[in-house]
N, C-alpha and C positions, 0 to 999 in steps of 0.2 A: 447585403452590402453594408447596411448600417452597423451590423454586429462586427463585420470584418474591420470596418473603419474605426469602430470604438476600440477593438482589440489592438489595431495598429497604433492608435493614438496612445493607449496605455503602455504598449511596449516601448514606443519612442520616448514617452515620459520617463519610463524606467531607465532607459539608456542614458538620457540626459541627466536624470537624478543621480545615477551612479557616477557620471563624470564629475558632477559638482561635489559629490561626497568624497571623491578621491583627493580633492584639494586639502592639504594639511592646514589646520587652523592654528593660528598663534594669536596671543593677546599681549598688548603692551599699553602702558599708560605713562603720562608725564609731560615733558616739556612741550610748550606751544611753539617755541622757536623753530624746530625742525618739522612741525606738523605738515606744512605743504609738501615737503619732499617725501615724507613717510607715506602720505596719502597717494602721491603719484607712484612711488615705488610699489605700494600695495596693489594698486590697480594693475600695473604692468606684471607683477610677480604672479598674479593668479594664473595667467596663461603660460608665462615664460618659465616659472619655477614650480608651479603647482602648489603655491602657498597662499592662503588667504589671511590677510592681516586685519585684525580688529584693534585699531589704535585710538585711545582716548586722550585728547590733548587737555589735560586737567591741571597742568603746572608741574614744575620740577619737584617741588616739595611733596606734593601728593603722589607723584610717580615713585619717588624714593620710598615713601611709606608703603605703597602698594607692593613693591617688590620685596621689601623687608618682611611684609606680612604674607608673601607668597600668594597674593590674590590675582596676579598676572604672571605671564611667562617671562616678561622682561620689564624693567623700569627704564625711563628715559629722563635725563637731566642735563640742563645746560651748565649748572654748577656741579663741579666734580664732587662726588660723595666723599666725606671725611674718611681718611684711611682707617681709623678705628671702627667706623661703621661698616666699611667694606669687609674688614676682617671678622667682626662679630657676626655680621650677616651672611658670611661665607659667599661673597659676591665678587665676580670679576667685572671690572669696569673697562670699557674700551670705547674709542671714538667712532662715530658713524659718518660724519660729514662736518664741514665747516660752513659757517654763515656769518652775517654781519648785522649790526644794529644801526638804526638811524634815528635822528630826531625828526619828528613830524610836527607841523605847525598849521594853524588856521589864521592866516593873515590875508586880508583882502588885497587882491592884485599881485600877490606873490606866487610865482610858479614853482613847480618842483625843481630843486637844484639851484635856485637863484640866491636864496638867503645864505650868508656866510656866518658860521658860528665857530667858536673854539671850545675846547674842553673846559678851560678855566671859566669862561662866561657861562657855560651850561651849569657848572657847579654853583656859580653865584646866583643863577636863576633858581635852581632847586634849593639853595640855602635861603631863599627869600630876600637876597640882598639887591638884586636887580629886578625891579617890579614893573617897568614900563618898556614897551617896545621901542620907544624913541629915546631910550637911555643913550647918553653921549657915546658910550663905548660901542654899543650896537650900531649907532648911526655912522661912527667913524669907520667901522669895519665894513659897512655896506653902502659906501658912497654910490649914488646912482639909483638906489632903491628908496622908494617913499615909504619909510616905516611909520605906521600910525602911532599916535599917542594914546594907545589903549593899554589896559592892564595885561600883564603876562599871567596866564593861568596855567601853572604846571600841573600835569596829570601823571600819575604813577600807577603801577600795578598794586592793587589792594591785596591780591593773593600772593602766597609764597611762590616765587617765580625765579627760574634760572635766567630769564630775560633781565630781571632786576639785578640779579647777581652780576651779570656781564656789564650792565649799565653802571652800577655803583662801583664795580672794579675799575672801570675806565675813569670815572670821576675821582676815585681815590688815587689813581695813578698820576693824574694831572693837577690835582688840587690838594695841597697839604691841609687846608682848612676842612675840606670834605672828609678826608681820611681821618682826621682827629675828632671831628664832630659827629659824623654819621658812619663812615666805613663802608665795607662791602659785604653783602649778604643777600640771601634770597628774599629776605623781608627786613626792612629797616624802619627806623623812626624818622619819617620825613619831616623836615623843618617847615616846608611850605607846600601848598597845592592840595589836590584832592585825588583820592584813589578810585580806580575802576577795575573791574575783574576781567582778566584775560586780555589778549590783544584786541579782541572785538570791542571790549568795554573801553579800553584806552582810545582806540580809533574813533569810536562813536562819540565819546566825550569831546575829543579834539575837534571833530567835525561840527559838533553842536555849539561849541563855545568860541566866539571870536577872541583871538588873542591867546588861545590855548597852545601848549606845547607838550608833547609826549614822546614816548620811545617804543619802537617795535622793531622786529627784524625786517630787513629790507625786502625779502620775498613777499611778506605780508603787505608792506607799503606799496610795492610795485603792483601787486595783484589788485589792490583795492584803490588805486589811483590817489594815494595820499601825497601831500606836499612835504617833501623831505628837504633837508638842508645839506650844504657842503660842510666839511669839517677841516680844520687845520691839523695836519699830522705832526708827528714828532720832528720831522725835518723842516717844519715851518711852512709847508706847502698846503694850499687849499685843494682838496681833492673831492671828486664826485664819487658817490657809491656805485661802483661797477664791479663786474666780475674780475676785471684786470686789477683794480686796486685791492680787492679782497684777496686775490691770489698772491699779490705782492706781499701783503702782510703775512699770509699763511706760510710763505716761503721762508720767513725769518723766524719761525718757531723752533724752540729747542726741544724737539721730540725725544732725542736720545737721553736728555737729562730729566725728563718728566716722569715722576713716579705715578704709577697707575694711569699713564697716558694723559695726566692732567696738565697739559701744556698751556702756557699763557700766550695768547696772540694779541694782547691788549697793548696799544700804543707802541708797535714795533718800529724798528728803524726802516728807512727807505723813503725816497722822495715820492714814490707812487703808492705807498701803503695807506690803506684805510685804517683809521685808528681803533675801531671797535669791531674786531673780528674774534670769533670764538669757535672752538670745536664744541660739538654737542655729544653727549655720552649715553651709552647703554650700560645698564647693570644687569648681569645675568648670573643666576645661582650656580655656584661651583658644585653643588650637590642637588641637582634638580629632582623633584618628586617624579616627574615624567620625562624620562630620557628622550623619548621620541619627540616631544614638543620642544625640548631644548635643542635637539638636533635640527628641528625645523627652523628655529630662530637663527641658528648659526648659518643654515643653508640660505635663509632669506638675506642676511647681511653679506654673506659671501657673494650671492648673486648681485646685490646692490653695489658692492665694490667692483665687481667685474663688468657688469652690464648696465649699471644704473648711473654711471658718470654723466652721460649726456643728458639724462633727465634732470640730475642735480644741477648741472651747469645752466640748463634752460630756465631753471627757477632761481638763478643767481646764488646757488650754493657752490662751495669749492670742494671737489672730491679730495679724499685723503691721498697723500703721497704713496706710491707703490710700496716703498720700504715700510711704511707704517701699517699698511694693509697686511703685508706678509708677517710683521711682528704680531699683529692681532690674531692671525690664523695660528701662529705658533702658541700663543696664549690659550686659545680655545683647545688646542690639542693637548696641552700639558696640564691645564687646570680644571677643565670641565669634565667631570667623571660620572660614569654610571654607578649604581649601587654596588656593583661587583668590582669597582675600581678601574674598569676599562675606559679608555678615551672614547668620548661620544663623537667628536669631530674627527673624521678620518682624512 
């Protein structure tokens, strides 16, 4: 009986092992902004699509480098890759999902969503011009809140980051001073504050330092119980970060006029629009070394488009419009080719 039991156990292990081995493996690296939804999609896709995703949230800049070097199956970036880099790297760029960024603070007695800020004041804070939380401009904006007379400690991403690109794009859109002095990029020369690596580092520093302010994507802030602010939008309305306000902003994007799908959703029109919304992007080789793995990447994102919308919405991300999804599938079909020139995506 012992021998039979051992044989049965070995046979069962073999069957289970074979089932695991059948899952197609894909690797990706880059942006931290979409990491929560990629992680959730990856878990669901194991059973639903037979694809196992190994995703490393190492920052957009590093993700772009990895796919240019072909050390992963796809790169992920919140900052659209420069057109000349896409061309020289033989890469197709397409959006995967949309999300939003928020300001997070550490202020005694202030609850999530209570503090009001504007883009102009955020720029002044990160320029080092507003240095105390009881500055008259902040007090006037937040009547009824007891703002302490403590120093403001700005925190920013020390690593090359698409999250920083989105944040500085917003500050550049609302502040001429920021645009001329600092500008928008994945890495900038910050006039004030201290850097921390990754969303985890920014969040940890803000939590540790009273008076600190930083920026992360809303999904990360909500998941980790961080204190976020309201923001005044282009219409002059103070709005809370919610799926409704993110969707309102996303609905005003000019997808049809965006080259390489690099649409701007920063500071869009609309009374309900959240002002810091962005699509996040995937870079996939047009001439993949392994056609099967490339096909698995497209299968994964095709599944995410069709069946991952509820997961994305549950994490406060905004799924892509159906028309954009269809356009992306057409791009896969026409631009991603096997070595013999045949289309990989059918």
